[in-house]
C-alpha positions in Angstrom: -13.3 -52.6 -71.3 -12.4 -49.6 -69.0 -9.2 -50.0 -66.5 -11.7 -50.1 -63.6 -13.5 -53.0 -65.1 -10.1 -54.7 -65.8 -9.0 -54.2 -62.2 -12.3 -55.6 -60.9 -12.0 -58.6 -63.2 -8.4 -59.2 -62.3 -9.3 -58.9 -58.6 -12.3 -61.5 -59.0 -10.0 -63.9 -60.8 -7.0 -63.6 -58.3 -9.3 -63.8 -55.2 -11.2 -67.1 -56.6 -7.7 -68.6 -57.2 -6.4 -67.5 -53.7 -9.5 -69.1 -52.2 -9.2 -72.1 -54.3 -5.6 -72.5 -53.4 -6.5 -72.1 -49.5 -9.1 -74.7 -49.7 -6.3 -77.0 -51.7 -8.5 -78.0 -54.5 -8.0 -78.1 -58.3 -9.8 -75.8 -60.7 -11.4 -79.0 -62.2 -12.5 -80.1 -58.8 -14.0 -76.8 -57.7 -15.7 -76.3 -61.0 -17.6 -79.7 -60.4 -18.1 -79.1 -56.8 -20.2 -76.1 -57.5 -22.2 -77.7 -60.3 -20.6 -76.2 -63.2 -18.6 -77.9 -66.0 -15.1 -79.1 -65.3 -13.4 -75.9 -67.2 -15.6 -73.3 -65.5 -13.0 -72.2 -63.0 -10.2 -72.4 -65.3 -12.1 -69.9 -67.7 -12.6 -67.4 -64.9 -8.7 -67.9 -64.0 -7.8 -67.3 -67.5 -9.8 -64.3 -67.8 -12.3 -65.5 -70.4 -15.3 -65.1 -68.3 -16.5 -63.8 -64.8 -19.0 -65.8 -62.8 -22.5 -64.9 -62.7 -24.2 -63.7 -59.6 -25.4 -67.2 -58.6 -22.2 -68.7 -59.4 -20.5 -66.0 -57.3 -22.8 -66.9 -54.5 -22.0 -70.6 -55.0 -18.2 -70.1 -55.0 -18.4 -68.0 -51.8 -20.4 -70.7 -50.1 -18.1 -73.3 -51.2 -15.1 -71.4 -49.7 -17.1 -70.9 -46.5 -17.4 -67.2 -46.9 -19.8 -64.4 -47.4 -19.8 -62.2 -50.3 -18.8 -59.3 -48.1 -15.7 -61.4 -47.2 -14.9 -62.1 -50.8 -14.0 -58.5 -51.2 -12.1 -58.3 -47.9 -8.9 -59.9 -49.2 -6.9 -58.8 -46.0 -9.0 -61.1 -43.5 -6.8 -64.2 -42.9 -9.7 -66.0 -41.0 -12.8 -65.8 -43.1 -14.5 -69.0 -41.6 -13.9 -68.0 -38.0 -15.2 -64.5 -38.7 -18.3 -65.9 -40.3 -18.8 -68.4 -37.4 -18.2 -65.3 -35.0 -20.9 -63.2 -36.9 -23.4 -66.2 -36.8 -22.8 -66.6 -33.1 -23.5 -63.0 -32.4 -26.8 -63.0 -34.3 -29.0 -63.8 -31.4 -27.1 -61.9 -28.6 -29.0 -59.0 -26.8 -27.9 -55.3 -27.1 -26.1 -55.3 -23.9 -24.0 -58.6 -24.6 -23.1 -57.0 -28.1 -22.0 -53.7 -26.5 -19.7 -55.9 -23.9 -18.3 -57.8 -26.9 -17.5 -54.5 -28.7 -15.9 -53.2 -25.6 -13.8 -56.5 -25.4 -12.7 -56.3 -29.2 -11.6 -52.8 -28.8 -9.6 -53.6 -25.7 -7.8 -56.6 -27.5 -6.9 -54.1 -30.3 -5.2 -51.9 -27.8 -2.8 -54.6 -26.9 
């Protein structure tokens, strides 16, 4: 396994552990909650395996984040961002422009 793949695998393991700890659940409980055997998350955390695409999606859903948010490890509020994005989906162009202006203004403070 090349260094890039090792780094990728380590990121996946660490991020799943981080999200699991934020949710305050055990590896055992998370494994069962996503419909896997009781040692599934422990195997990922130990570096024995990586999740399949389906399991990855289930892990994201379980943690209340999108796959994009999974890779954005600097975001401290993934559920709030996800909710904001969901709420913005039905806004018109003018409202979205106004919202973007407000966000830019808040960033300047």
